[in-house]
N, C-alpha and C positions, 0 to 999 in steps of 0.2 A: 696264239691265236691271231689269225688274220684281221686287217683291217675291216675286212667283209664279213667274218664270222662276229667280228666283235659290235660291228652296226646291227647286225642281226639281232643278234641277243639283246642290244641297247632298245630296240625297237619292239621286241617280243614281251620283254620285261616292262616297258614302259607302259603297254597296252594290254596288260593283263586284267580280265574284269571278274568280279564273283557273280553279279548280276547279268541280265540281258543287256545285249550291246547290237550294235549293226557293225558290219566290216564293209569300208567303203574302198577298200585296193590293198594294194602292196607296197611298202616304201622302195625306193631307187636310191642308189648311191653311183655317184658318177657317171648317170645315164642310164644305167643298168636296173632292172626290177629286181629286186630280191624276195624270190619265190617264199613264199611262207611267212613272210615279215608284213604280216597283215597289221591294217592301221584300224583300230576298232573305236566307236564311239559309244561309250555306255549309256544307256537310256536315261539314268538315273541324273544326269548331268545335262540334258537335252533341254530341259527348260532355262538353262542359262543363257539362251539366245544365240544367234551365229550371225555370220557374214559369209555368203559366198560372191566372190569377186573375181573379175579377168575380162580381159579385152574381148571383142566380139568376135566370135567363133573359136573360141578356146575350151569349150565344153560347160559353161554354167549351167546351163539347162538341163543337161545330160545329169548333171550330178545332183541338183535340185531333183529330179525325178528319180533318180537312185534313192536318195534320202526318204522322198516320198514314199515309194514301194517297200522300203524295208520296215518303216514305221508302220505302214498300214499292215505289213505280215505281223507285226508284234503286236496288234491289237490297238494302235494310236490313232486316233482319228486326225486328218490333216486338210489344211486349207491352202488352196494354192490360186495366187493371182497371175492369170494367163494373159500376157501382155500381147504376145506374138502369135498366140493361136495354137502352139505346137505342145502342147502339154494334154491335150485330150486323148491323144494315143494310148495314155496310161491305161484304157479302158480295154485295149486289146494286147494279146500276148504279140511278143516282138517274132518277127520272121526268123530271126537267127542270120548269120554270116560268119563265114572262115573267119574273117579280122576278129570277132568277138571270141570266139573260139580260142584264137591264138593269145589275144590280150589274157583271159581267164585262166589258160594254160600256164602265164607267166605270173599270174598273180598267186596263182596256186587254189582257186575257187572254183565250184563247179558252177555252168551257166544252163539256169532253168527257165525258158520263157513261160510268162506269165500274164494273165490280164487281173484286173484289180477292180475292186466296187467303186465306182465314180456317180458323182453326182454335179452336174453342170448347173451352175446358179449365172445368173446376170444382173446388172445393173441398168440394162436398157431395153430394148425390145427384140435383142437377140433372142434365139430358142435357149430355153432354160428355165429354171425356177427364178421368180422375179425376187430380189431383194430390194425390200422397203423398210422404211422406219418414220416416225412422225415427227413433227417440229416439236412437239412437248417431250419427247424422249431423249432430245438432244439438250434441253434446258438452256435457260439464258446465257450462263457462261459458254458452254462450248460453241450453241449458234452464232456467239459475238464473236468468238475468236475464228471461226470458220470464216465469216464474212470480212474479217479484220477490223473490226469497230473498232473507233478510239473509245477513250473512256466516258466521254459525253452520249455517245450514242448506245455504248454498251447501257449506260443507265436507263436510254431511253426503252431497250430492249427487256429489261428487269421487270420495267413497270408494266408493258405490255403483258408479258408473261404471268406478271402476278394479278392484273387487271381479268385475264382469262380465267384464272384459276379461282378468284373471287367470286365471278360470275359464271362459272360453270360454263365457258365458252370452248371446247375441244379445240386446240391447234395441232391438226392432222398435216397438212400441206401448206406448200408456200401460197396458196390462194387465199388461205386461211389467215397467215401472217399478213401479209398486204392488205386485207381488207380490216384487220384490226388496227393497222398503222394507219390507214387511212380514215379510220372510225374516229382515231384519238387525235388527230389534226383537223376534224370537221365537224360532224355530226354530235358526237359526243367530247368535244375538246372540254367544255365545262365542266361534265361530269367527272371527267378523269383528272383534270386539274383539282377539282374539289377534292378527290380521294387520294391523290400521289403527287400532286405539284405541276408545275406547268412542263410543257412538251414543246421543244422548238420546231417548228417548222421547218427549219432551214435542215437541221440533224436528222429529222424524220424522212425528208426528199434525199439525204445522202445515204440514210440505211436503206429506201427504197431502190436507189439505183444500186448499190451492192447487192439485193436479193435479186434483182433483175439480171445482173452480170451471173449468178449463179444457175437462175434458170437457164439462161442461155449455154452454158455448160451441160443442159441436160439433166439438172437437180431435182425440177419437176416430176420427172419420172421416177426417181429415187423416194421423195418425200410423200407418205400418204400411206394407207393402208391395204393389206393387212401387215402389220409388221414383223419382220423377220425373226422367230425364236432363236436365240444364239444356241441353245441346248439342240438342236435341229443338226449342230455342226458333229455331235458328238456320239453319232451313231455308229453301230458296228454292224457287219452284214451276218449272215445266217453261220458264216465259219468262224465268227470271230475276229476278222480283220476289220480293222478301220475303214470307215468312209474317206475316200479323197474328194473333197469337195472342191470343184475347180470353177473360179469366178471368170467368165468370159470377159476379157477386157479389150478385144482387138479394136473397138469402136469407140473407144474413149482415151486412146493415146493423148490426143490433143485436148483433152478437157481435163488437166492434173486437179483441179479445183474441186471437181467433183469427185475424183478416187481418193484425194486426201480427206473429204468430209467422210466419204463412206468409211475408209480404214479409220479414220480417228471414233466414230460413231460405233463402229463394231469393237474395237479395242476399250472403249469406255463402258459397251454394255457388257463385255465380257466380264470385266474387272469389277462391275457393280454386282453382276448377279452368280458370277461362279463361287463357290465355298472356297474357302482357305485349305490349302493342302500340305504346307508344310514340306518335309522332304520325303516325297513319294518315290517308287521304285521308277516309275517311269512318267511321262509328263500325259495330263489329259488332252491337250491338243496341241497341234505346232502348225503354226502360221508361215506361209512363205510368201513374201512379198515382193514378185520381181519386178525389175526397173525401179527401185526403190527411189533412185534420184528424183522422180517424178513427183514424190510424195515432198521430198526436203526442198527441191529447187524454188518450186513456187509457194511453198508455205511462209505463212507469216512467223515473225519470230514466238509470238505468244503460241502460235501452232506448232513450232519448234518444242516449245518449252512443255507444252501438253503431252507431245507424243514421248518427250524425254521423260517425264513424270510417270507416264503409263509403263516404259519399258521398263523403269526401276521397279516396279509395283506387282505388275502383271505377274512375275514368274512367281511368286506366293500362292497364284490362282492355279500351278500346275501348267503354264502355258508357255510355250516356246517361240520367240519370233526371230524369222531368220530372213535378213535385207539379202535380195541380189541385184547386184550393180556392178556396173564396169570396173568403176575404181574406189577402193575405201575412201578415198575424199569426198566422195558423194556424200557419205554419211558424217553427221555432226559428231565431233569428238566426244559429247556429253553421251550420246546415244553409243558411240564405237567402243568406249570404255564398258560398257555394259556387255559385250559381246563375249562369251566364253569359246564356242566354235569358229574358227577362221578356216576357211578353204579358199585359197588363194591360187585361182589359174594365172596363166602368165599375162606379163604386161609388156607393152611395147613402147621401146625408148626412142622415139621419132623426135621429140622435141625438147627442148631444155626444160619444158613444164614436165613433161613425162618422165624426165631424169628425176626431177627434184619429188615428184609422185611416187618413184618406187623407192625412193630413199625413205622418206617418210615410211610407207607400206612396211617397209625392211623392219624397221623401227618397232613395229607393233607384234612382231614376231619373238620367241625366246631365242636366247644363243645357241648355238650348235657347233660342236667341235666338228661336225661332218660336212658342215654348207657354209658357205660364203651367200648369205640370202640374198642380198642385191642380185647377184649374179645367177642364182637359182629362177628370180622371179621373170628374168627376160630369157631364158634358156628352155624353159618348160615346154613341151610339146603338147598337140591337143589332147585333151582327156587326161591330162597330168596336172595336179595340182599339190600346192604347200600346205599341208593341215598341221593345224595345232587345236588342240583338244583339251577338255577339263579331264580328269580321272574320276574315280568316285568319291574321292573324297576332295574334290574342286582344285586338284592341283594341274599344271599344263603337263601336257602328255610330251613325250619327245618329238621335236620338228621333225616332219617327213615330208621330203618330196614324195611324192604317190602316185603311182599308176592307178588310175580309178577304174573301178568296175563300170561294167554296161548296164543300163537299165533292161530288165526281164520284159519289159511293155514295149510297144512299139513306138520308135522314135520318128513320130509324124501325127501329122493330123487326122482326125476322122473325116468319114467322107458325112456330106450331109444325111444320109440315110443311116447312118450310124448315131449320127447325133440325135436323130428323130427316133430312134429305136431307144437310146437311154431316157430320152425325155417320155418317151411313152410308159415307160417302167418305172418311171419316178414316183417314190411316195409322197414325196412334197410338192409336186407340180400342182395335184387338186387342190392342196393346201394354200397355196400362196398365189397361184396366176387369176384367180378371179379378181378382178377389179371392184373395190369396195370405196363408195363416196357416201358413206353415211352424214346425217346432220351434224355439222360443226361449225366453228366460229363463223365462217364467212355466209352460211346459210341464216345463222340464229340473229347476226348483226344486220342482215339486209332485211328479215322480219322485223325486227326491232325499229329500223329506221322506217320501213313502210309503216308501222303501226304509229310511229312518232309523227310521221308526214301525215297519217291518215285524221291522227288527233286534231294535228295543228290545222287540217284542212278544215275540220269541223268546229272548231273554235273559231276561225276567221268567218266561216259562214253563219255561224249564230252570230259574230260579232257585227256582222253585215245586216244580217236581219232585223237585229235590235235598231241599227242605225236607220235602215229603211222603215220599220216601225214607227220610231220616234219621227222621222220626218213624217210619215203619213197623219200622225196625229194632230203634229203643228198645224200641217197643210190643212186637214179636216176641220180645228178650230177655227180658222181663219176663213175659211170658207162658210161656215156657220156664222160668223159675225158680218161678213158682207152680207148675206141674205137676209139676216135680221135687220141690217140697217136698209137695205132696197124693200123689205117688206114694210118696215115703218114709213120709209119717205113714199112711198106708193098706196099707202092706204088711203081710203077714201076720206077719214076724218083730217087727215093732213093736208091732202088735196084743197077739200074745202076750207080749210082756215086758211092757207095760203092765198087761195083765190079770194075768199073775203078781205084777205088784208089788202090786198091788190086793188079789190075793188073801192074800197074807203081812200085809198091814196088817189087813184083816177078822179074821184070827185075831190 
């Protein structure tokens, strides 16, 4: 048996699946695609998370698109983070191309252009279904971690949340939180101190500055009602295909804190609401986080720790998390160690730092008698990737330099008219796009302050009236005495008596 035949047999046997699977391409040896040596990803292990990495222009986005399409075909809903705006084309079928036909002939797979059921979501004012969450849903711990609060500041935040719970004050948006914070250091200072202890004015000021910073990144749009129900991510279309939910993030690339805030709240909500799945045949939901370095680069250590914990725990809910980034080193080691699937596109060795990164990346892949991993990582072409997955028993599949299949949908953005059409047909837009601003902590506390000020004003007026009345009575008594004396002194009897005495004295 030749080396090529042995390699083909090695790949085929290592990619056998009893259950459903996705074929991502065909293995390559010495730069040549081995037709029929298909690289498969079992659906059963796709909740074990994954990584799609590679330098700019090497095909990461197309790989993401292929995975999303094929998951949808298998009835698995998908959530995508679209940072660059080029994933919306999934809603329309590919126009095809001779190069695509050539690629698929080498792989040994037919190419069938298709469109897919897409829901466009947004965190900002962009066209799409609005995603929101209330401050209360975050809770004090998560909210503290988002703003990178110190222990002392986190303690104050916990007190504010407790006070709002005890007094039935809904914390819906950042306006509510700021009002409670202001109340705790001003009008309600004594009340809160009696109930929960003293709140430092300096710490409260520091918290306020951090909240304002969050607002400046656009979080005031995100916090509020109506809260997004994560069960709406699990919908199928009429043909049983999973909905591909695309969050349009093109306008928040420079606001990583908002992005990480949203991601953490979403993952926390999914973890707390989804039921335990155990070992199911396929994931309930797969989430692709594009430009993942934006989350980790700006996130605090506490936030890193929170994300790490969620990554470890959320797979038991049947949810797979896939991080898409330029370099595996962008992802913290604690998260990287939890990723079962790795699809590594080419890396470029321009600097000593790049070469070091390549060496570290190569060490994350299983050994292969057919490849020098470090060399392969730098020689892969566009649309080629090094793939390491888990089989149905959770064991690593054979390492394969893979010619990746092409997306079945359009590899370009939708027009404004096409986006408008999707939003017009959306079942979720009417549910979430109406702004709700019901009575919450801000309004209730303002009313309480106004009432207190009114009562205080009434009390002061009462005191002033009492003072005036007392003064008036005193003045009245004094006037009466004076009048009596004058009356006596001017009476005829007194005058006559005085005049008689004077007359005697004169004689």
